[in-house]
TORPA-4810 file (N, C-alpha, C, O; in nm, 3 decimals):
<nodes>
NODE_1_-0.404_2.344_0.955_-0.479_2.269_0.846_-0.631_2.304_0.870_-0.683_2.308_0.982_M
NODE_2_-0.691_2.328_0.759_-0.840_2.361_0.772_-0.921_2.230_0.779_-0.881_2.117_0.752_D
NODE_3_-1.046_2.270_0.820_-1.145_2.157_0.844_-1.168_2.072_0.723_-1.187_1.951_0.738_I
NODE_4_-1.167_2.126_0.606_-1.193_2.052_0.474_-1.086_1.951_0.459_-1.113_1.833_0.434_E
NODE_5_-0.958_1.999_0.474_-0.848_1.909_0.460_-0.850_1.795_0.556_-0.821_1.681_0.520_A
NODE_6_-0.886_1.826_0.682_-0.900_1.724_0.787_-1.004_1.621_0.755_-0.986_1.501_0.777_L
NODE_7_-1.121_1.674_0.700_-1.231_1.589_0.661_-1.186_1.487_0.552_-1.209_1.366_0.560_R
NODE_8_-1.123_1.544_0.453_-1.069_1.466_0.341_-0.979_1.352_0.382_-0.992_1.240_0.334_R
NODE_9_-0.885_1.385_0.472_-0.790_1.289_0.515_-0.859_1.184_0.601_-0.829_1.065_0.587_I
NODE_10_-0.948_1.222_0.686_-1.033_1.124_0.769_-1.110_1.028_0.674_-1.112_0.906_0.691_A
NODE_11_-1.175_1.093_0.568_-1.251_1.011_0.474_-1.162_0.906_0.402_-1.200_0.790_0.386_E
NODE_12_-1.038_0.953_0.358_-0.960_0.861_0.295_-0.915_0.745_0.383_-0.900_0.635_0.331_L
NODE_13_-0.892_0.764_0.511_-0.846_0.657_0.594_-0.966_0.566_0.625_-0.945_0.450_0.662_S
NODE_14_-1.083_0.610_0.612_-1.207_0.523_0.625_-1.245_0.449_0.500_-1.311_0.345_0.503_K
NODE_15_-1.198_0.508_0.384_-1.241_0.450_0.252_-1.178_0.313_0.240_-1.247_0.220_0.197_T
NODE_16_-1.049_0.294_0.275_-0.989_0.157_0.262_-0.898_0.146_0.385_-0.785_0.193_0.388_D
NODE_17_-0.956_0.081_0.488_-0.880_0.058_0.615_-0.760_-0.032_0.592_-0.664_-0.022_0.668_K
NODE_18_-0.760_-0.117_0.494_-0.651_-0.202_0.468_-0.533_-0.112_0.420_-0.425_-0.123_0.478_I
NODE_19_-0.548_-0.029_0.324_-0.437_0.057_0.270_-0.409_0.169_0.356_-0.310_0.238_0.334_L
NODE_20_-0.496_0.198_0.462_-0.470_0.305_0.552_-0.354_0.281_0.642_-0.307_0.374_0.708_G
NODE_21_-0.305_0.157_0.647_-0.179_0.126_0.720_-0.060_0.159_0.629_-0.050_0.110_0.516_S
NODE_22_0.026_0.240_0.680_0.150_0.270_0.608_0.232_0.155_0.555_0.287_0.155_0.445_P
NODE_23_0.236_0.051_0.648_0.311_-0.069_0.604_0.249_-0.148_0.491_0.314_-0.189_0.396_T
NODE_24_0.115_-0.167_0.507_0.041_-0.231_0.398_0.041_-0.155_0.267_0.046_-0.212_0.158_R
NODE_25_0.035_-0.022_0.281_0.041_0.057_0.159_0.172_0.045_0.087_0.180_0.039_-0.035_L
NODE_26_0.275_0.043_0.170_0.410_0.029_0.118_0.424_-0.108_0.042_0.478_-0.116_-0.068_A
NODE_27_0.372_-0.214_0.108_0.376_-0.344_0.044_0.307_-0.344_-0.093_0.360_-0.396_-0.191_I
NODE_28_0.187_-0.283_-0.097_0.106_-0.278_-0.212_0.168_-0.192_-0.320_0.156_-0.221_-0.439_M
NODE_29_0.233_-0.086_-0.278_0.303_0.002_-0.384_0.421_-0.079_-0.446_0.445_-0.072_-0.566_I
NODE_30_0.492_-0.154_-0.361_0.604_-0.226_-0.422_0.544_-0.336_-0.519_0.595_-0.354_-0.630_L
NODE_31_0.440_-0.405_-0.476_0.382_-0.504_-0.565_0.319_-0.442_-0.689_0.320_-0.501_-0.798_L
NODE_32_0.265_-0.323_-0.671_0.202_-0.261_-0.791_0.313_-0.225_-0.895_0.291_-0.232_-1.016_Y
NODE_33_0.428_-0.189_-0.847_0.538_-0.158_-0.932_0.609_-0.284_-0.994_0.661_-0.282_-1.106_L
NODE_34_0.606_-0.387_-0.914_0.683_-0.508_-0.956_0.595_-0.631_-0.993_0.645_-0.729_-1.049_R
NODE_35_0.468_-0.623_-0.962_0.365_-0.729_-0.982_0.378_-0.845_-0.880_0.280_-0.882_-0.816_V
NODE_36_0.495_-0.898_-0.867_0.516_-1.006_-0.778_0.659_-1.000_-0.720_0.752_-0.952_-0.784_K
NODE_37_0.672_-1.050_-0.598_0.797_-1.040_-0.516_0.815_-1.160_-0.429_0.714_-1.219_-0.392_M
NODE_38_0.925_-1.200_-0.395_0.958_-1.306_-0.296_0.933_-1.240_-0.155_0.961_-1.122_-0.130_K
NODE_39_0.878_-1.325_-0.068_0.858_-1.280_0.061_0.985_-1.228_0.130_0.982_-1.126_0.200_F
NODE_40_1.092_-1.297_0.110_1.220_-1.252_0.164_1.265_-1.109_0.116_1.319_-1.029_0.193_T
NODE_41_1.240_-1.083_-0.014_1.268_-0.953_-0.067_1.185_-0.841_-0.005_1.232_-0.733_0.033_D
NODE_42_1.059_-0.878_0.000_0.967_-0.767_0.075_1.012_-0.747_0.224_1.016_-0.634_0.274_L
NODE_43_1.044_-0.852_0.289_1.098_-0.848_0.421_1.219_-0.763_0.435_1.228_-0.678_0.524_Q
NODE_44_1.314_-0.786_0.345_1.435_-0.715_0.348_1.418_-0.562_0.315_1.470_-0.477_0.387_S
NODE_45_1.347_-0.532_0.208_1.320_-0.396_0.164_1.247_-0.319_0.275_1.282_-0.205_0.305_I
NODE_46_1.153_-0.378_0.329_1.063_-0.303_0.432_1.125_-0.315_0.577_1.077_-0.247_0.668_L
NODE_47_1.226_-0.397_0.599_1.276_-0.409_0.731_1.182_-0.464_0.834_1.182_-0.420_0.949_G
NODE_48_1.102_-0.562_0.794_1.009_-0.633_0.888_1.053_-0.762_0.933_1.134_-0.829_0.869_L
NODE_49_0.999_-0.801_1.049_1.030_-0.933_1.083_0.931_-1.036_1.012_0.820_-0.998_0.975_T
NODE_50_0.970_-1.156_0.995_0.878_-1.256_0.921_0.740_-1.251_0.981_0.645_-1.249_0.904_P
NODE_51_0.722_-1.249_1.107_0.582_-1.256_1.173_0.513_-1.128_1.139_0.395_-1.134_1.108_G
NODE_52_0.576_-1.010_1.141_0.500_-0.891_1.117_0.463_-0.881_0.974_0.351_-0.842_0.943_N
NODE_53_0.555_-0.916_0.881_0.512_-0.913_0.740_0.402_-1.014_0.714_0.308_-0.986_0.640_L
NODE_54_0.413_-1.136_0.778_0.301_-1.240_0.752_0.170_-1.191_0.799_0.068_-1.218_0.736_S
NODE_55_0.168_-1.117_0.912_0.042_-1.053_0.954_-0.015_-0.957_0.863_-0.136_-0.959_0.840_S
NODE_56_0.062_-0.873_0.811_0.010_-0.776_0.707_-0.034_-0.848_0.577_-0.136_-0.816_0.516_H
NODE_57_0.047_-0.947_0.539_0.007_-1.018_0.415_-0.129_-1.093_0.431_-0.211_-1.097_0.339_L
NODE_58_-0.147_-1.146_0.543_-0.280_-1.219_0.566_-0.393_-1.124_0.555_-0.496_-1.158_0.496_K
NODE_59_-0.382_-1.004_0.608_-0.494_-0.904_0.593_-0.507_-0.858_0.445_-0.617_-0.832_0.397_K
NODE_60_-0.399_-0.849_0.376_-0.404_-0.816_0.234_-0.468_-0.927_0.151_-0.545_-0.903_0.059_L
NODE_61_-0.431_-1.056_0.190_-0.487_-1.168_0.113_-0.639_-1.180_0.145_-0.719_-1.206_0.055_E
NODE_62_-0.675_-1.162_0.266_-0.820_-1.159_0.309_-0.902_-1.064_0.237_-1.019_-1.089_0.210_S
NODE_63_-0.837_-0.944_0.201_-0.904_-0.834_0.125_-0.914_-0.869_-0.020_-0.986_-0.805_-0.096_A
NODE_64_-0.843_-0.970_-0.058_-0.836_-1.004_-0.206_-0.738_-0.919_-0.286_-0.743_-0.915_-0.409_G
NODE_65_-0.649_-0.853_-0.215_-0.554_-0.759_-0.272_-0.430_-0.835_-0.329_-0.368_-0.789_-0.425_Y
NODE_66_-0.393_-0.955_-0.266_-0.269_-1.028_-0.303_-0.308_-1.177_-0.314_-0.415_-1.221_-0.272_I
NODE_67_-0.216_-1.245_-0.372_-0.218_-1.392_-0.380_-0.080_-1.438_-0.328_0.024_-1.384_-0.367_E
NODE_68_-0.081_-1.533_-0.244_0.039_-1.584_-0.178_0.061_-1.734_-0.241_-0.017_-1.827_-0.226_I
NODE_69_0.175_-1.738_-0.310_0.207_-1.866_-0.379_0.324_-1.928_-0.317_0.428_-1.862_-0.304_I
NODE_70_0.314_-2.056_-0.276_0.430_-2.128_-0.224_0.473_-2.217_-0.331_0.395_-2.288_-0.394_K
NODE_71_0.611_-2.212_-0.355_0.666_-2.300_-0.457_0.816_-2.303_-0.446_0.872_-2.290_-0.337_G
NODE_72_0.879_-2.320_-0.557_1.030_-2.325_-0.563_1.083_-2.230_-0.666_1.026_-2.215_-0.774_F
NODE_73_1.193_-2.167_-0.631_1.265_-2.082_-0.720_1.407_-2.128_-0.717_1.476_-2.127_-0.615_V
NODE_74_1.448_-2.168_-0.838_1.589_-2.229_-0.846_1.612_-2.346_-0.745_1.714_-2.353_-0.676_E
NODE_75_1.519_-2.432_-0.742_1.517_-2.546_-0.655_1.514_-2.515_-0.508_1.542_-2.603_-0.427_L
NODE_76_1.482_-2.396_-0.470_1.476_-2.358_-0.320_1.334_-2.324_-0.295_1.270_-2.262_-0.379_K
NODE_77_1.279_-2.363_-0.175_1.149_-2.326_-0.137_1.138_-2.165_-0.135_1.229_-2.094_-0.089_P
NODE_78_1.029_-2.118_-0.184_1.008_-1.978_-0.181_0.855_-1.943_-0.172_0.769_-2.017_-0.218_A
NODE_79_0.830_-1.828_-0.111_0.693_-1.774_-0.109_0.686_-1.648_-0.193_0.755_-1.549_-0.165_T
NODE_80_0.603_-1.651_-0.295_0.592_-1.540_-0.387_0.458_-1.468_-0.356_0.355_-1.531_-0.336_I
NODE_81_0.465_-1.342_-0.353_0.352_-1.255_-0.324_0.315_-1.185_-0.451_0.400_-1.120_-0.511_I
NODE_82_0.193_-1.194_-0.496_0.153_-1.137_-0.631_0.033_-1.052_-0.605_-0.060_-1.090_-0.534_K
NODE_83_0.037_-0.932_-0.667_-0.088_-0.840_-0.659_-0.189_-0.886_-0.751_-0.161_-0.928_-0.863_I
NODE_84_-0.316_-0.878_-0.701_-0.428_-0.922_-0.776_-0.482_-0.798_-0.857_-0.437_-0.686_-0.832_T
NODE_85_-0.572_-0.816_-0.948_-0.633_-0.708_-1.021_-0.708_-0.614_-0.925_-0.700_-0.491_-0.937_R
NODE_86_-0.777_-0.674_-0.834_-0.842_-0.593_-0.727_-0.746_-0.504_-0.642_-0.774_-0.390_-0.604_E
NODE_87_-0.632_-0.570_-0.618_-0.530_-0.497_-0.538_-0.474_-0.381_-0.616_-0.456_-0.270_-0.565_G
NODE_88_-0.449_-0.409_-0.734_-0.399_-0.292_-0.824_-0.496_-0.179_-0.839_-0.456_-0.062_-0.838_A
NODE_89_-0.625_-0.211_-0.852_-0.728_-0.116_-0.860_-0.737_-0.035_-0.731_-0.758_0.086_-0.732_E
NODE_90_-0.721_-0.110_-0.616_-0.736_-0.048_-0.484_-0.621_0.055_-0.466_-0.640_0.166_-0.417_A
NODE_91_-0.503_0.012_-0.509_-0.379_0.099_-0.494_-0.401_0.232_-0.582_-0.375_0.342_-0.535_V
NODE_92_-0.449_0.214_-0.709_-0.466_0.327_-0.794_-0.575_0.419_-0.734_-0.557_0.541_-0.737_R
NODE_93_-0.683_0.366_-0.683_-0.783_0.450_-0.632_-0.737_0.518_-0.499_-0.771_0.634_-0.479_D
NODE_94_-0.668_0.456_-0.415_-0.615_0.511_-0.294_-0.517_0.628_-0.329_-0.529_0.737_-0.273_F
NODE_95_-0.421_0.604_-0.423_-0.324_0.699_-0.461_-0.399_0.817_-0.533_-0.361_0.932_-0.511_M
NODE_96_-0.497_0.792_-0.612_-0.565_0.905_-0.681_-0.630_0.993_-0.581_-0.623_1.116_-0.594_R
NODE_97_-0.695_0.933_-0.476_-0.761_1.005_-0.367_-0.663_1.085_-0.292_-0.686_1.203_-0.266_N
NODE_98_-0.548_1.020_-0.254_-0.441_1.089_-0.187_-0.394_1.216_-0.271_-0.381_1.328_-0.221_L
NODE_99_-0.371_1.187_-0.397_-0.325_1.294_-0.487_-0.418_1.415_-0.484_-0.375_1.530_-0.481_G
NODE_100_-0.557_1.383_-0.485_-0.657_1.497_-0.479_-0.643_1.571_-0.352_-0.655_1.693_-0.349_E
NODE_101_-0.618_1.499_-0.245_-0.603_1.575_-0.115_-0.483_1.665_-0.115_-0.489_1.781_-0.072_I
NODE_102_-0.368_1.609_-0.166_-0.248_1.688_-0.180_-0.264_1.810_-0.281_-0.213_1.919_-0.255_L
NODE_103_-0.330_1.788_-0.387_-0.358_1.897_-0.472_-0.445_2.004_-0.402_-0.417_2.124_-0.413_E
NODE_104_-0.547_1.960_-0.332_-0.631_2.059_-0.253_-0.542_2.141_-0.158_-0.547_2.264_-0.156_Y
NODE_105_-0.462_2.069_-0.081_-0.375_2.135_0.013_-0.275_2.233_-0.046_-0.245_2.340_0.007_L
NODE_106_-0.228_2.189_-0.156_-0.136_2.285_-0.232_-0.205_2.415_-0.281_-0.153_2.526_-0.268_T
NODE_107_-0.323_2.392_-0.337_-0.398_2.511_-0.381_-0.445_2.597_-0.272_-0.448_2.719_-0.287_K
NODE_108_-0.484_2.536_-0.157_-0.542_2.610_-0.043_-0.439_2.690_0.032_-0.465_2.797_0.086_E
NODE_109_-0.319_2.633_0.033_-0.207_2.687_0.121_-0.088_2.727_0.036_0.026_2.692_0.068_H
NODE_110_-0.113_2.798_-0.071_0.003_2.838_-0.163_0.080_2.950_-0.093_0.193_2.977_-0.132_Q
NODE_111_0.023_3.015_0.007_0.103_3.122_0.082_0.203_3.059_0.169_0.288_3.131_0.223_D
NODE_112_0.202_2.921_0.191_0.306_2.860_0.278_0.425_2.811_0.189_0.526_2.766_0.244_L
NODE_113_0.416_2.819_0.057_0.523_2.775_-0.027_0.638_2.873_-0.021_0.620_2.994_-0.018_K
NODE_114_0.765_2.812_-0.017_0.877_2.898_-0.026_0.893_2.965_-0.156_0.852_2.912_-0.259_P
NODE_115_0.956_3.088_-0.155_0.963_3.159_-0.279_1.076_3.108_-0.368_1.095_3.160_-0.479_N
</nodes>
């Protein structure tokens, strides 16, 4: 991998340290696609323990990327996680930057593509 590619990847990880975590990025992509999800659904899909998921959600909430809503669904207590406008913008920006890096790598290393 060339120096420019490494520089771009390092820059991306510094741009948004919250989304630089693969787990938090996965959470945010799921919420971006669905807008809101139950805590238990996120936990099941991602295979995380309740404590691990809670830790990631607290960081996302502190960054203003999600809203955590406690309430009832079908008369059962439930915690709903909802992406905020700022969170959706952050995901779009992060993915756009990642796409630019991938495009650069593809163009710079076309000789590595299978025929």
